[in-house]
C-alpha positions as CSV (number, residue, x, y, z in Angstrom):
1,M,33.1,-4.2,20.9
2,Y,30.7,-2.5,23.2
3,K,31.0,-3.4,27.0
4,Q,28.2,-2.3,29.1
5,G,29.3,0.2,31.7
6,S,32.5,1.2,30.1
7,E,32.8,5.0,29.4
8,N,34.9,5.0,26.3
9,S,33.4,2.1,24.3
10,V,31.8,2.1,20.8
11,A,28.8,0.0,19.8
12,D,29.2,-2.3,16.9
13,A,26.5,-3.4,14.6
14,L,25.9,-6.6,16.6
15,S,25.8,-5.1,20.1
16,R,22.5,-5.1,22.1
17,R,21.4,-3.2,25.2
18,A,18.9,-4.8,27.4
19,H,15.9,-2.8,28.5
20,S,14.9,-3.5,32.0
21,D,11.2,-2.3,31.6
22,G,10.5,-4.6,28.6
23,H,7.9,-2.0,27.1
24,L,7.6,-1.3,23.4
25,L,8.2,2.5,23.1
26,S,6.9,3.1,19.5
27,I,5.4,1.6,16.4
28,S,5.8,3.2,13.0
29,S,4.1,2.3,9.7
30,C,4.2,3.4,6.2
31,S,0.9,4.4,4.4
32,P,1.2,5.8,0.9
33,T,-0.9,9.0,0.5
34,W,-2.3,7.8,-2.7
35,L,-3.9,4.9,-0.9
36,Q,-6.2,7.3,0.9
37,E,-7.1,8.6,-2.6
38,V,-8.0,5.2,-3.8
39,L,-10.2,4.8,-0.5
40,Q,-12.0,8.1,-1.4
41,S,-12.6,7.0,-5.1
42,Y,-14.9,4.4,-3.8
43,Q,-17.4,7.0,-2.4
44,N,-18.5,8.2,-5.7
45,D,-18.4,4.8,-7.5
46,E,-21.6,2.9,-7.4
47,F,-20.1,-0.4,-8.3
48,A,-17.3,-0.2,-5.7
49,S,-19.7,0.8,-3.0
50,S,-22.1,-2.0,-3.6
51,T,-19.3,-4.6,-4.0
52,I,-17.6,-3.4,-0.9
53,A,-21.1,-3.7,0.9
54,K,-21.6,-7.3,-0.4
55,L,-18.0,-8.4,0.7
56,S,-18.4,-6.8,4.1
57,V,-21.4,-9.3,4.8
58,D,-19.8,-12.3,2.9
59,S,-16.2,-12.4,1.8
60,A,-17.1,-14.8,-1.1
61,A,-20.1,-12.8,-2.3
62,V,-18.6,-11.4,-5.3
63,P,-16.2,-13.6,-7.4
64,N,-12.7,-12.6,-8.0
65,Y,-13.0,-9.6,-5.6
66,T,-11.7,-9.4,-2.0
67,L,-11.7,-6.6,0.6
68,I,-8.5,-6.3,2.5
69,D,-8.2,-3.5,5.3
70,G,-10.8,-1.5,3.4
71,I,-9.1,-1.8,0.0
72,L,-11.1,-3.5,-2.7
73,R,-8.9,-5.9,-4.9
74,Y,-9.9,-7.6,-8.2
75,K,-7.8,-10.6,-8.7
76,N,-5.5,-9.4,-6.2
77,K,-5.0,-6.0,-7.9
78,I,-5.9,-2.8,-6.2
79,W,-9.4,-1.8,-7.5
80,V,-9.5,2.1,-8.4
81,G,-12.9,3.6,-8.3
82,S,-14.1,5.7,-11.2
83,D,-12.0,8.7,-10.6
84,P,-10.2,9.9,-13.9
85,A,-8.1,12.3,-12.0
86,L,-6.6,9.5,-9.7
87,Q,-6.4,7.1,-12.7
88,H,-4.4,9.6,-14.7
89,K,-2.2,10.3,-11.6
90,L,-1.3,6.7,-11.2
91,I,-0.6,6.2,-15.0
92,S,1.6,9.4,-14.8
93,S,3.3,8.1,-11.7
94,L,4.2,4.8,-13.1
95,H,5.5,6.3,-16.4
96,N,7.4,9.5,-14.9
97,S,8.8,8.0,-11.7
98,I,12.3,6.4,-11.4
99,I,10.6,3.0,-11.3
100,G,8.8,3.7,-14.7
101,G,11.6,5.5,-16.2
102,H,9.5,6.8,-19.2
103,S,9.3,3.3,-20.4
104,G,6.6,3.9,-23.2
105,V,3.1,3.2,-23.4
106,L,3.1,-0.6,-23.6
107,V,5.6,-1.1,-20.7
108,T,3.7,1.4,-18.6
109,L,0.4,-0.1,-19.3
110,R,1.8,-3.7,-18.4
111,R,3.1,-2.4,-15.1
112,L,-0.2,-0.5,-14.4
113,Q,-2.0,-3.8,-15.0
114,Q,0.2,-5.6,-12.7
115,Y,-1.1,-3.5,-9.7
116,F,-4.3,-1.8,-10.5
117,A,-7.6,-2.5,-12.0
118,W,-10.6,-0.2,-12.8
């Protein structure tokens, strides 16, 4: 057990050390790189751009669509703009990754439809 002030002590998983200043020193967050590509896909997609503009003014303006942190969603699935290269990349990632495990066309399609729409 860790005892504060002892030189030869070892901290266990439950030990805590109080900080006198009480300041948070850092914050980290995870943001997938493909998410930036999704955001960029909206720039060349007229439907996505107009839907985002409408939802920015009124969150209920377009049925079944929501805008959360700049990401357009259709029935809670991430909307991907008309970017064939990105769409292919997402399909390949879900098929070729450890998660996809080369599951075949139908399983990959179902998995893709769980998370994305276009």
